[in-house]
C-alpha positions in Angstrom: 79.3 117.4 146.3 80.7 120.8 146.9 83.2 122.0 144.3 85.9 122.1 146.8 85.6 118.5 147.9 85.7 117.7 144.0 88.6 119.9 143.6 90.7 118.2 146.4 90.0 114.7 145.0 90.8 115.8 141.4 94.3 117.4 143.1 94.9 114.1 144.8 93.7 111.8 141.9 96.7 113.7 139.8 99.1 113.5 142.5 98.7 109.6 142.9 99.0 109.1 138.9 102.1 111.2 139.2 103.4 109.2 142.1 102.6 105.9 139.9 104.4 107.5 136.9 107.6 107.8 138.8 107.4 104.2 140.6 106.1 102.5 137.5 106.5 104.4 134.3 104.4 103.3 131.2 107.2 100.8 129.6 108.5 101.9 126.0 107.4 99.8 122.8 109.0 96.6 122.6 112.0 96.4 120.9 111.9 93.9 118.0 115.0 93.1 115.4 114.0 90.9 112.4 116.9 89.2 110.7 116.3 88.1 107.5 118.1 84.8 107.0 119.0 83.2 103.4 118.8 79.4 104.3 115.5 77.5 105.3 114.6 74.9 108.0 114.2 71.2 108.2 113.1 71.3 111.8 114.2 73.1 115.0 114.9 69.9 117.2 118.5 70.7 117.2 119.2 67.1 117.7 117.8 66.3 114.4 118.3 69.2 112.4 120.7 68.9 109.1 120.5 72.4 108.6 123.4 75.0 109.3 120.8 77.8 109.4 118.9 76.1 112.1 122.2 76.4 114.2 121.7 80.4 113.9 118.2 80.1 115.1 117.9 77.9 118.1 121.2 79.1 119.5 118.7 81.7 120.8 116.6 79.1 122.5 119.4 76.4 123.8 122.2 77.3 125.7 125.5 75.3 125.7 127.7 73.9 128.3 130.4 75.6 126.8 130.9 79.0 124.9 133.4 79.3 122.2 135.0 82.4 121.5 137.3 82.6 119.3 137.7 79.1 117.8 139.4 77.3 120.0 139.0 79.2 122.9 136.3 77.9 125.4 134.3 79.9 128.3 131.6 78.3 130.9 128.3 78.1 129.6 125.5 75.8 131.6 128.8 74.1 132.7 130.7 76.0 135.4 133.7 74.0 134.9 134.7 70.5 133.5 137.7 67.9 133.4 139.3 66.0 130.9 141.0 62.7 131.2 144.4 62.1 129.9 143.2 60.1 126.8 139.9 62.3 126.5 137.5 59.1 126.4 136.0 61.0 129.8 134.7 64.5 130.3 133.2 65.5 133.8 131.0 68.8 133.8 130.0 70.5 136.9 126.6 72.4 136.2 124.9 75.4 137.5 122.4 75.1 139.9 120.2 78.1 139.4 119.3 77.7 135.9 115.4 76.1 134.5 114.1 75.4 131.2 111.4 77.8 129.7 108.7 75.4 130.7 109.6 75.8 134.7 111.3 72.4 134.7 114.4 71.8 136.4 118.2 72.2 134.3 120.3 69.2 135.7 122.3 66.4 135.0 119.6 64.2 134.1 118.7 66.7 131.6 122.1 66.8 129.9 121.8 62.6 129.9 118.5 62.8 128.5 119.7 65.1 125.5 123.4 63.2 125.0 121.1 59.9 125.1 118.7 61.2 122.5 121.3 62.0 119.9 122.4 58.4 119.4 119.5 57.0 119.4 118.5 55.4 115.8 114.6 56.4 116.0 116.1 60.3 116.4 117.6 60.2 113.3 120.7 62.6 114.0 122.9 63.8 111.9 124.8 67.1 112.4 124.4 66.4 116.2 125.7 62.9 116.0 128.9 64.0 114.1 129.3 66.6 117.0 129.0 63.8 119.8 131.7 61.9 117.9 132.2 58.2 120.0 129.7 58.8 122.5 129.3 56.0 125.0 127.4 56.9 128.0 127.0 59.4 130.2 126.6 59.0 134.0 124.7 61.6 136.7 127.1 61.9 139.4 125.0 64.3 141.3 122.0 66.6 140.3 124.5 69.0 138.8 127.8 66.8 138.1 128.0 64.6 135.0 130.4 62.1 133.3 130.2 61.9 129.4 132.3 59.2 128.4 133.7 57.7 124.9 134.5 54.5 123.3 137.6 56.1 121.4 139.5 59.4 122.3 137.3 62.6 121.5 139.6 65.7 121.9 137.3 67.4 119.9 134.4 66.9 122.3 134.6 71.2 123.7 134.2 72.3 120.3 131.3 69.8 119.9 129.5 70.7 123.1 129.7 74.1 122.3 127.3 73.9 119.4 123.3 74.3 120.0 123.1 71.0 118.3 124.0 69.6 121.9 122.4 71.8 123.7 120.3 70.3 126.7 116.8 70.0 125.5 113.6 69.8 128.4 112.9 66.0 128.7 109.3 67.0 130.2 108.6 69.1 126.9 109.8 66.7 124.6 107.8 63.9 126.1 104.6 66.4 126.2 105.3 67.4 122.6 105.8 64.1 120.8 105.7 64.5 117.1 105.1 68.5 117.5 108.5 69.3 118.8 110.6 70.8 116.3 107.9 72.1 114.9 105.0 73.5 117.1 107.6 74.2 120.0 110.7 73.6 121.5 111.9 74.2 125.1 115.2 75.0 126.6 117.1 77.4 128.7 118.6 80.1 126.5 117.9 84.0 126.5 114.9 83.9 124.3 111.6 81.5 124.4 110.1 80.3 121.5 106.8 81.5 120.2 105.9 80.4 116.9 107.1 78.8 113.5 105.3 79.3 110.1 107.1 76.8 107.5 108.9 78.4 104.8 108.4 82.2 106.2 110.0 83.1 110.1 110.6 81.9 113.4 109.7 84.0 116.3 111.1 84.4 119.6 110.3 86.5 122.7 113.2 87.2 125.3 113.4 85.3 128.7 112.8 87.9 131.4 114.6 85.4 134.1 117.5 85.0 132.0 120.6 85.9 134.3 123.6 83.7 133.2 124.9 84.9 130.0 128.6 84.7 129.8 130.2 88.4 130.0 133.6 87.3 128.8 131.9 86.6 125.7 128.8 88.4 125.0 129.9 91.6 127.3 126.7 91.3 129.4 124.8 89.1 131.5 120.7 89.1 132.6 117.8 89.1 129.9 118.5 90.6 126.6 117.6 94.2 125.3 115.9 92.6 122.5 112.1 91.9 123.7 111.2 90.0 120.1 113.6 88.5 117.7 112.3 87.4 114.5 113.9 85.2 112.0 112.2 85.7 108.4 113.5 82.8 105.9 114.3 84.7 102.6 116.2 82.2 100.6 115.8 84.5 97.2 118.7 86.8 97.2 116.4 89.8 95.7 113.8 89.2 98.1 116.4 89.3 100.7 118.2 92.7 99.7 114.4 94.5 98.8 113.3 93.7 102.4 116.7 95.3 103.9 116.2 98.3 101.9 112.5 98.8 102.5 112.8 98.5 106.0 111.1 94.9 106.3 114.3 93.5 107.9 117.1 95.2 110.2 120.0 92.7 109.1 120.3 89.6 106.6 123.1 87.1 105.9 124.8 86.0 102.9 124.5 89.4 100.7 124.6 88.5 96.9 128.1 89.3 95.4 126.3 91.7 92.8 125.0 93.8 95.7 128.1 93.9 98.3 129.8 97.2 96.8 126.8 99.3 96.3 125.5 98.3 99.9 129.1 99.3 101.1 129.0 102.7 99.5 125.5 103.5 101.0 125.5 105.5 104.4 122.3 104.0 105.2 123.6 100.4 105.3 126.8 99.0 107.1 128.5 95.5 105.6 130.9 93.3 107.6 132.6 90.4 106.5 134.1 87.2 108.0 136.2 83.9 106.4 134.0 81.2 107.1 135.0 78.5 109.1 134.3 74.8 108.3 133.4 73.0 104.6 133.3 75.4 101.7 131.1 75.0 98.3 131.7 71.5 97.3 130.6 68.5 95.1 129.5 65.2 96.6 130.2 61.6 94.4 128.0 58.9 95.4 130.1 55.9 95.7 127.3 53.5 95.9 125.7 54.0 92.0 127.1 53.8 89.3 129.0 55.7 87.5 130.3 57.7 90.3 131.3 54.5 91.8 134.6 54.3 89.4 137.7 56.4 90.5 138.4 57.0 86.8 135.0 58.9 86.6 135.5 60.6 89.7 138.9 61.9 88.5 137.9 62.9 85.2 135.2 65.0 86.2 137.5 66.7 89.2 139.8 67.5 86.1 137.2 68.7 83.8 135.9 71.7 86.0 137.9 75.0 85.8 137.3 76.0 89.2 139.6 79.1 88.8 137.3 80.5 86.4 134.1 79.2 88.6 135.0 82.0 90.9 134.0 85.0 89.1 131.3 83.6 87.1 129.2 81.5 90.3 130.7 83.4 93.4 131.3 86.7 91.8 134.9 87.1 93.0 133.9 86.5 96.6 135.9 84.2 98.6 138.8 82.1 96.8 139.2 78.9 95.4 139.0 76.2 97.9 141.8 73.0 97.9 140.5 71.4 100.8 137.5 69.8 102.6 138.4 72.4 105.2 138.5 76.1 104.5 141.5 78.1 105.0 140.7 79.3 108.7 140.7 76.2 109.6 143.1 74.2 111.9 144.7 71.7 109.6 144.1 73.1 106.3 146.3 72.1 103.6 146.4 72.5 99.8 147.1 69.3 98.6 143.9 68.6 96.6 144.3 71.5 94.3 148.2 70.1 93.7 146.8 66.4 92.8 143.8 67.7 90.9 144.3 70.7 88.7 141.9 71.5 86.0 143.0 69.7 82.8 140.3 69.0 80.6 142.8 66.9 77.6 143.8 64.7 80.6 140.1 63.8 82.0 139.2 62.8 78.5 142.3 60.4 78.3 141.3 59.2 81.9 137.9 58.5 80.5 139.3 56.7 77.1 141.6 54.7 78.6 138.3 53.4 81.3 136.5 52.7 78.2 134.4 55.4 78.0 134.2 56.2 74.2 133.2 59.4 72.7 130.0 58.9 70.5 130.3 61.3 67.5 126.8 61.5 66.9 125.4 62.3 70.5 128.7 63.8 71.7 128.2 62.0 74.9 130.5 58.8 76.0 129.4 55.3 75.9 130.4 51.9 77.3 128.7 49.3 76.3 126.1 50.8 75.0 125.4 52.8 78.2 125.7 56.3 78.1 128.0 58.2 80.6 125.2 60.0 82.4 125.3 62.0 86.0 122.0 62.5 87.7 122.9 65.6 89.9 120.6 66.6 92.8 120.1 69.9 94.3 117.9 72.3 96.1 116.2 74.8 93.8 118.1 77.8 95.3 119.9 80.3 92.8 123.4 79.7 93.6 123.0 76.0 93.5 121.5 76.5 90.0 124.1 78.7 88.6 126.8 76.4 90.0 125.0 73.1 88.6 124.8 75.1 85.0 128.7 75.8 85.2 129.5 72.2 85.7 126.9 71.1 83.1 128.6 73.1 80.5 132.0 72.1 81.4 131.4 68.4 81.8 129.3 68.3 78.7 132.5 69.4 76.9 134.3 66.3 77.5 131.6 64.3 76.8 129.7 63.6 79.6 125.7 64.1 80.2 125.2 66.1 83.4 121.7 65.8 84.3 120.1 68.8 86.7 117.5 67.9 88.8 116.5 71.1 91.3 113.5 70.1 93.7 112.4 71.4 96.8 114.5 71.1 100.3 111.6 67.5 100.6 111.8 66.2 97.6 115.6 67.0 97.6 116.5 65.6 100.7 114.6 62.0 100.0 116.4 61.6 96.8 120.4 62.1 98.5 119.3 60.3 101.6 117.9 57.4 99.6 121.1 57.3 97.6 119.8 57.8 94.5 121.9 60.8 93.2 125.5 60.5 91.5 126.2 64.1 92.9 125.1 66.8 95.1 126.5 70.1 95.9 127.5 70.7 99.7 128.3 73.5 101.9 128.5 73.8 105.6 130.0 75.3 109.0 132.1 73.6 111.2 134.3 75.0 114.0 136.9 71.9 114.5 138.6 69.7 111.6 136.9 66.2 113.3 133.4 67.7 112.6 134.2 68.4 108.8 136.0 64.8 108.4 133.4 63.0 110.6 130.6 64.4 108.5 131.6 63.9 105.1 133.7 61.0 105.2 133.2 58.7 108.4 131.2 55.4 107.6 128.9 56.0 110.7 127.3 58.7 108.7 127.2 57.2 105.5 123.8 55.5 104.4 121.4 58.4 104.7 123.0 60.5 107.1 125.6 63.6 106.2 128.1 61.3 104.5 126.1 61.7 101.2 129.4 60.4 99.3 128.1 57.1 100.9 132.1 56.4 101.4 132.8 53.4 103.3 136.3 52.7 104.2 137.9 51.3 107.2 141.4 53.0 106.8 139.9 56.1 106.7 137.4 55.7 109.5 140.5 54.8 111.6 142.6 57.7 110.4 139.3 60.1 111.4 138.8 58.2 115.1 142.9 58.5 115.6 143.3 62.2 114.6 140.5 63.3 117.2 142.3 61.5 119.9 145.9 63.2 119.7 146.4 65.9 122.0 149.6 67.6 120.3 148.6 70.2 117.9 151.2 69.6 115.4 150.6 65.7 115.5 147.1 66.1 115.1 147.8 68.5 112.2 150.2 66.0 110.7 147.2 63.4 110.9 144.4 65.8 109.1 147.6 66.2 106.5 147.5 62.6 106.0 143.5 62.3 105.8 143.6 64.9 103.1 146.1 63.4 101.1 144.3 60.4 101.2 140.8 61.9 100.2 142.8 64.0 97.6 144.1 60.7 95.7 140.8 58.5 96.3 138.7 62.1 94.4 135.9 61.4 97.0 134.7 65.5 96.7 135.7 68.2 94.9 136.3 71.5 96.6 134.7 74.7 94.9 134.9 77.7 97.0 135.7 78.9 100.3 133.0 81.6 101.1 133.5 84.7 102.9 130.2 85.4 105.3 128.8 88.9 104.4 126.2 90.6 106.5 124.6 93.9 106.0 122.8 95.9 108.6 120.7 99.4 109.2 122.9 101.5 111.2 120.4 101.0 114.2 121.3 97.5 114.9 124.3 97.4 117.4 126.7 94.8 119.1 125.7 91.7 117.5 128.0 88.7 118.7 129.3 86.6 115.8 130.1 83.0 116.8 131.1 79.7 115.0 134.0 81.3 113.2 131.9 83.8 111.2 128.9 82.1 111.0 126.4 82.1 113.9 125.0 85.9 114.8 123.7 85.8 118.3 121.5 88.8 119.0 121.4 87.9 122.8 123.6 91.0 123.0 122.5 93.4 120.4 120.9 96.5 120.8 118.8 98.8 118.5 119.1 102.6 118.5 120.7 105.1 116.0 
């Protein structure tokens, strides 16, 4: 071939490359955001999980029928509109007709019905989702993209419930195909990210959904696919490890900053710290009422008044948050401080209560006894730093009044086995919620006792009636008054002890922008997030 022809072909080839580079430039490196989450995973099945941390993770895979931002304000999600009948026993949702699940199957009313029916199926063993769905009776498919959801009693909190991914529509096709692997090796929703992998106690990896085009601009300020190509949730339950991962660049953002590190990170130009008052239920203490001796009101009341909760704020919680006085945190609708008024710290009164109940101090052992039986409390908790610090504080205060407070710290599986079986006397609790019905129904309704989230195993027909009545009250003042009555009754019966209303703390590198914080401060959502200086 002559040199002139070679030259002309070379010039032509370079021209073609130039045109191709203009039409389809080489893509930039995928944008990855890694979030260090402080709590673990029991299952990624939104219907069955008992962990609030899973809501943060799976909220990127499962869209919801409605979006809530701020608390009490609802926007369209997978539902374009909805109507509610006068007594809040029926909700009719009109659904989007342009949405598919990640596996290609259609999103429609049948999928919503399948999801809700699965929640109340006893075989699912649903807990958080079961609380969110309330007194569910049935769903009726009115058309391919229209559904009526009905309740056996008024359920004014359902819009709040259906704004959580625990009630997010799941792919029936995927559930049936994956079987027992659903929630562990695979989950399929309609959200802006697609599940890629889960490594137990390590990480959850997702990639963006390139076909996503139904994001709510009012809530997220955008629509269409996410800017983040790859989203990784690293499970870092140890506070020191979590901080080290942020400072080393292993992760871009973390939650639950240890109190001792807050000031240092705030002063550093290398990190941004943000803080929110947590909505829902703060750090607290459950009494199992089907096991002696915590089945006795006198024992529960004595314990409540033996704990120096004010001192606890600095020693256990590093001065972050504030003293709790209710099952509701202070940012929640319906909060009152009645518990703090009824059960003040008074160790002398605690001793007198126990004396009157027949629990007499044995001077040789320092432990109270009745009929030769020591006053012993079996406490169970996950083996985590905050749980351990709380238990040790409780042990010191309760030993001082003659109670043998036995601490059992265990891995999650062992802990759940014990407390779901009701073999504990006490356990710690913390949860995020966005409506008071969710808090009271989760913790105190009989339907959640016996292995559910009501690990007080508190069964009280009058309380059930109060909770069921309050959720059906449309007038806000009347509903707040109903919740005040509930809190008074719970304080009188000393069903739980409330320690701390937390703040939710996040730290990130300056590269992280536009994260949307949902769920009253607890739920960071990265659909709107961007990366870059």
